[in-house]
Each structure stands twice: as C-alpha cells, then as structure tokens.
N, C-alpha and C positions, 0 to 999 in steps of 0.2 A: 436795512439793505433792500433795495428794490431793483429788480431786473428790468431794464428799459429796452433791451433789444438783443437780438442775436443775428449775426450776418455770416453767410458763407462766403469765403474768398476762393474756394476750390472744391469742386465736387467731381469725383472720378469713379466710374464703375467700369470694370473690365471683366468680361466673361471669357474664360480660357477654354472651357469645354462644356459639353451638354451635361445636364443633370442626370446622373444615373445612380441607382442604389441609395444607400444611406448618406445623407448630407449633414455635416456638422458646421454650424456657424459660430465663429469666435469673434465677439465684439470687444472693443477696447476703446477707452477714451483717455487722453493724456493732456494735461495742461502744459503748454510749451513756454508761456511767458505771461506775466502780469505787469501792466503799466498804468500809470496815472494818465488821465485824459480830462479834457474840459467838457462839461455838459451844461450848456446855457439854456435856462428856462426863463423866458421873459428878461427882466433886468438882472436876474441873479445867476451867478456861476456856481453850480453845485459840485461837490466832490464826486468824481467818477473814476472807475477802473475798468480796464479792458482785460478780459481773461482770454488769451489765445489758446486754441485747442486743436487737437487732431483726433478724429474718430475713425476707427477702422473696423471693417467687417470682412472677415476672411471665410469664404465658403470652402470647406475641405471635403474631399481630397482635391485640392488645386482646381476648383471649379470657377471661382470668381473672387474678385477683391473690390471693395469699396473704400474710398478715402474721402473724408470731408474735413476741410480745414476752414477755420473761421475764428470769430471772437464773440464773446458775450460781454455786454456792457451793463454795469450796474451803478447806481448812485447811492451814496450814504454821506454821513457827515465827513467833511474834508479831513479831519483828524484821523478818523477810522480808515479812510482810503489810503492816507499816507502810511499808516501803520501796516496795512495789508501789503502794500507795494514794497515797503522796506523789509518786511518779514520774508516775502518771496525772494527778493534779491539776496538776502542773507543766506537762507538755507533751503529755498524752494519749498517752503511749507506755509500752510494757511490754517487758521482756526477751523476746527471740525465743522461747526455750523455753516461757515462760509463755503468750505469745500463741498459739503453735502448739497447745499442749495445750488451752487454753480454746476457741479457734475450732474445732478438730477435734471436741471433745466437743459443742459447740453444733450444728455442722453435722450430725453423725451423728444426734442426737436430732431435730432439725428435719426432716431429710430423711425419716426414718421417719414422723413425724407428717404431713408433706406428702403422702407416698404414700398413707397411709390416707385423708386427707381428699379427695385427688384422686379416689380410687375412689368415694367417696360422692357426688360431684357429676358423675361420668362425664367426668373429664379424664384425659389420658394421664399416666403417672408423671412427676414433675418431674425425675427423674434417669434416665439410660439404664440399662435392665436388661440382664443378660446374655442372649444369644440362642444357641440351639442350631442348629448347621448340620449337617444330615444328609448324609452322603456315600455 
C-alpha cells in the first residue's frame, strides 16, 4: 500500500471568542467513505482507493472550531483494493494495518494545517508542542 496523495476539499476555521483561561482542544478524525478509483501511471492502470475523511478540532470552552474535509488516495494491487472497498461497503471496517496507515497519514497532514491556521487567527496550537526546560 502506497499513499500517493491527500487533498482537502473544505477547510473551515471559525473563532467564536477570545482565548481566556485554560483551553482544551479535542481532535477527531473519521472516515466517511471508501471508494475505488483509477490511478494511471504511464500505460498501466493501478488499483487505487480514495479514503474520504473529516477532521475536527474543537477549542473548548466554545472558543473555536476547525473542520477539514478531503480524501487520501493510495495504490495497491487491484485485488486488494477491491477487497478493501467491499469490506468498507459491507460493515464500514478496514484491516487494522490499513486503518492505522490511513488515519496516521490524515492526522499528520491535518495537524500541520491546523497549526498554521491556528496561528493565523491567534489561537494556541491544537497539539502540544515540545518545551525546553532550562536547568
């Protein structure tokens, strides 16, 4: 399985109030659909799947919301892609190794974008950043 791209189709950040006191950020990512797609490389057509997702970051208490919607595309053997899509359509489940790879890729890209957008509207980063302790 090789990830060949991630595209955003919607990015929304909405700030409801100024940041005051303790802020808690709740992040969530959900797969909304999986479908088979064509991925042509040169003369050959590879097996490919699109994993549609929605990532949310909620700043509490009711400070801001971020929503990212998009899809991740990966290629694999056509037979494996067909099995993944059929498994998703049947019971909305995927093998653990596929789910882990897909969700980690989505989270890493979304968290980077969320950090950049948070800076633009003067919000704290949505994930904890490393801190230096001087002794």
